[in-house]
C-alpha positions as protocol buffer text, in pm:
chain_id: "A"
residue {
  index: 1
  type: UNK
  ca { x: -1812 y: 2160 z: 5417 }
}
residue {
  index: 2
  type: UNK
  ca { x: -1562 y: 2385 z: 5242 }
}
residue {
  index: 3
  type: UNK
  ca { x: -1695 y: 2715 z: 5110 }
}
residue {
  index: 4
  type: UNK
  ca { x: -1754 y: 2759 z: 4740 }
}
residue {
  index: 5
  type: UNK
  ca { x: -1526 y: 2997 z: 4551 }
}
residue {
  index: 6
  type: UNK
  ca { x: -1776 y: 3287 z: 4557 }
}
residue {
  index: 7
  type: UNK
  ca { x: -1795 y: 3296 z: 4937 }
}
residue {
  index: 8
  type: UNK
  ca { x: -1427 y: 3246 z: 5024 }
}
residue {
  index: 9
  type: UNK
  ca { x: -1246 y: 3537 z: 5185 }
}
residue {
  index: 10
  type: UNK
  ca { x: -907 y: 3380 z: 5251 }
}
residue {
  index: 11
  type: UNK
  ca { x: -717 y: 3180 z: 5509 }
}
residue {
  index: 12
  type: UNK
  ca { x: -680 y: 3256 z: 5879 }
}
residue {
  index: 13
  type: UNK
  ca { x: -318 y: 3216 z: 5989 }
}
residue {
  index: 14
  type: UNK
  ca { x: -132 y: 3243 z: 6316 }
}
residue {
  index: 15
  type: UNK
  ca { x: 161 y: 3484 z: 6358 }
}
residue {
  index: 16
  type: UNK
  ca { x: 395 y: 3211 z: 6229 }
}
residue {
  index: 17
  type: UNK
  ca { x: 190 y: 3169 z: 5906 }
}
residue {
  index: 18
  type: UNK
  ca { x: 41 y: 2828 z: 5992 }
}
residue {
  index: 19
  type: UNK
  ca { x: -303 y: 2804 z: 5831 }
}
residue {
  index: 20
  type: UNK
  ca { x: -573 y: 2755 z: 6096 }
}
residue {
  index: 21
  type: UNK
  ca { x: -879 y: 2759 z: 5874 }
}
residue {
  index: 22
  type: UNK
  ca { x: -1060 y: 2915 z: 5584 }
}
residue {
  index: 23
  type: UNK
  ca { x: -1260 y: 3237 z: 5617 }
}
residue {
  index: 24
  type: UNK
  ca { x: -1585 y: 3256 z: 5424 }
}
residue {
  index: 25
  type: UNK
  ca { x: -1922 y: 3434 z: 5418 }
}
residue {
  index: 26
  type: UNK
  ca { x: -2247 y: 3251 z: 5482 }
}
residue {
  index: 27
  type: UNK
  ca { x: -2563 y: 3318 z: 5281 }
}
residue {
  index: 28
  type: UNK
  ca { x: -2639 y: 3630 z: 5488 }
}
residue {
  index: 29
  type: UNK
  ca { x: -2291 y: 3779 z: 5433 }
}
residue {
  index: 30
  type: UNK
  ca { x: -2173 y: 3700 z: 5788 }
}
residue {
  index: 31
  type: UNK
  ca { x: -1808 y: 3602 z: 5813 }
}
residue {
  index: 32
  type: UNK
  ca { x: -1745 y: 3251 z: 5940 }
}
residue {
  index: 33
  type: UNK
  ca { x: -1434 y: 3041 z: 5995 }
}
residue {
  index: 34
  type: UNK
  ca { x: -1406 y: 2680 z: 5882 }
}
residue {
  index: 35
  type: UNK
  ca { x: -1160 y: 2567 z: 6149 }
}
residue {
  index: 36
  type: UNK
  ca { x: -918 y: 2288 z: 6058 }
}
residue {
  index: 37
  type: UNK
  ca { x: -855 y: 2010 z: 6310 }
}
residue {
  index: 38
  type: UNK
  ca { x: -479 y: 2056 z: 6267 }
}
residue {
  index: 39
  type: UNK
  ca { x: -313 y: 2373 z: 6142 }
}
residue {
  index: 40
  type: UNK
  ca { x: -135 y: 2340 z: 5809 }
}
residue {
  index: 41
  type: UNK
  ca { x: 240 y: 2395 z: 5813 }
}
residue {
  index: 42
  type: UNK
  ca { x: 365 y: 2429 z: 5457 }
}
residue {
  index: 43
  type: UNK
  ca { x: 721 y: 2419 z: 5593 }
}
residue {
  index: 44
  type: UNK
  ca { x: 679 y: 2042 z: 5633 }
}
residue {
  index: 45
  type: UNK
  ca { x: 765 y: 1810 z: 5346 }
}
residue {
  index: 46
  type: UNK
  ca { x: 416 y: 1657 z: 5343 }
}
residue {
  index: 47
  type: UNK
  ca { x: 138 y: 1863 z: 5510 }
}
residue {
  index: 48
  type: UNK
  ca { x: -141 y: 1668 z: 5681 }
}
residue {
  index: 49
  type: UNK
  ca { x: -473 y: 1636 z: 5493 }
}
residue {
  index: 50
  type: UNK
  ca { x: -734 y: 1899 z: 5582 }
}
residue {
  index: 51
  type: UNK
  ca { x: -1016 y: 1801 z: 5820 }
}
residue {
  index: 52
  type: UNK
  ca { x: -1271 y: 2072 z: 5911 }
}
residue {
  index: 53
  type: UNK
  ca { x: -1390 y: 2033 z: 6272 }
}
residue {
  index: 54
  type: UNK
  ca { x: -1646 y: 2311 z: 6275 }
}
residue {
  index: 55
  type: UNK
  ca { x: -1771 y: 2642 z: 6146 }
}
residue {
  index: 56
  type: UNK
  ca { x: -1746 y: 2935 z: 6386 }
}
residue {
  index: 57
  type: UNK
  ca { x: -1867 y: 3297 z: 6380 }
}
residue {
  index: 58
  type: UNK
  ca { x: -1639 y: 3584 z: 6485 }
}
residue {
  index: 59
  type: UNK
  ca { x: -1548 y: 3628 z: 6850 }
}
residue {
  index: 60
  type: UNK
  ca { x: -1340 y: 3321 z: 6937 }
}
residue {
  index: 61
  type: UNK
  ca { x: -977 y: 3277 z: 7037 }
}
residue {
  index: 62
  type: UNK
  ca { x: -803 y: 3004 z: 6840 }
}
residue {
  index: 63
  type: UNK
  ca { x: -484 y: 2817 z: 6934 }
}
residue {
  index: 64
  type: UNK
  ca { x: -248 y: 2697 z: 6661 }
}
residue {
  index: 65
  type: UNK
  ca { x: -190 y: 2323 z: 6688 }
}
residue {
  index: 66
  type: UNK
  ca { x: 161 y: 2359 z: 6542 }
}
residue {
  index: 67
  type: UNK
  ca { x: 321 y: 2641 z: 6745 }
}
residue {
  index: 68
  type: UNK
  ca { x: 67 y: 2712 z: 7025 }
}
residue {
  index: 69
  type: UNK
  ca { x: 12 y: 3074 z: 6917 }
}
residue {
  index: 70
  type: UNK
  ca { x: -329 y: 3215 z: 7021 }
}
residue {
  index: 71
  type: UNK
  ca { x: -509 y: 3454 z: 6789 }
}
residue {
  index: 72
  type: UNK
  ca { x: -845 y: 3631 z: 6799 }
}
residue {
  index: 73
  type: UNK
  ca { x: -1088 y: 3543 z: 6522 }
}
residue {
  index: 74
  type: UNK
  ca { x: -1257 y: 3868 z: 6426 }
}
residue {
  index: 75
  type: UNK
  ca { x: -1404 y: 4003 z: 6106 }
}
residue {
  index: 76
  type: UNK
  ca { x: -1154 y: 4079 z: 5834 }
}
residue {
  index: 77
  type: UNK
  ca { x: -987 y: 4418 z: 5809 }
}
residue {
  index: 78
  type: UNK
  ca { x: -1135 y: 4470 z: 5462 }
}
residue {
  index: 79
  type: UNK
  ca { x: -1488 y: 4444 z: 5598 }
}
residue {
  index: 80
  type: UNK
  ca { x: -1419 y: 4679 z: 5891 }
}
residue {
  index: 81
  type: UNK
  ca { x: -1258 y: 4932 z: 5656 }
}
residue {
  index: 82
  type: UNK
  ca { x: -1551 y: 4916 z: 5412 }
}
residue {
  index: 83
  type: UNK
  ca { x: -1803 y: 4966 z: 5695 }
}
residue {
  index: 84
  type: UNK
  ca { x: -1608 y: 5261 z: 5834 }
}
residue {
  index: 85
  type: UNK
  ca { x: -1570 y: 5422 z: 5490 }
}
residue {
  index: 86
  type: UNK
  ca { x: -1946 y: 5394 z: 5428 }
}
residue {
  index: 87
  type: UNK
  ca { x: -2021 y: 5609 z: 5734 }
}
residue {
  index: 88
  type: UNK
  ca { x: -1756 y: 5879 z: 5678 }
}
């Protein structure tokens, strides 16, 4: 289930720019990650088709299937900045 255009935030990438999944907001505005079965490497001639294996909330560590890099899935910097600015 890929997010519709209004709820998309962007793509989650590893440090080597392989795309791990698509960030989106659910109906309550909570950020979620649609995690791809295999990371997308646009350096390849023909990237593999996208297969979403699950939708995850923030708080997970994700390993890139291409390079093995491990990243933390946390809420986007834009959302943290907006929340901080609202309280200052």
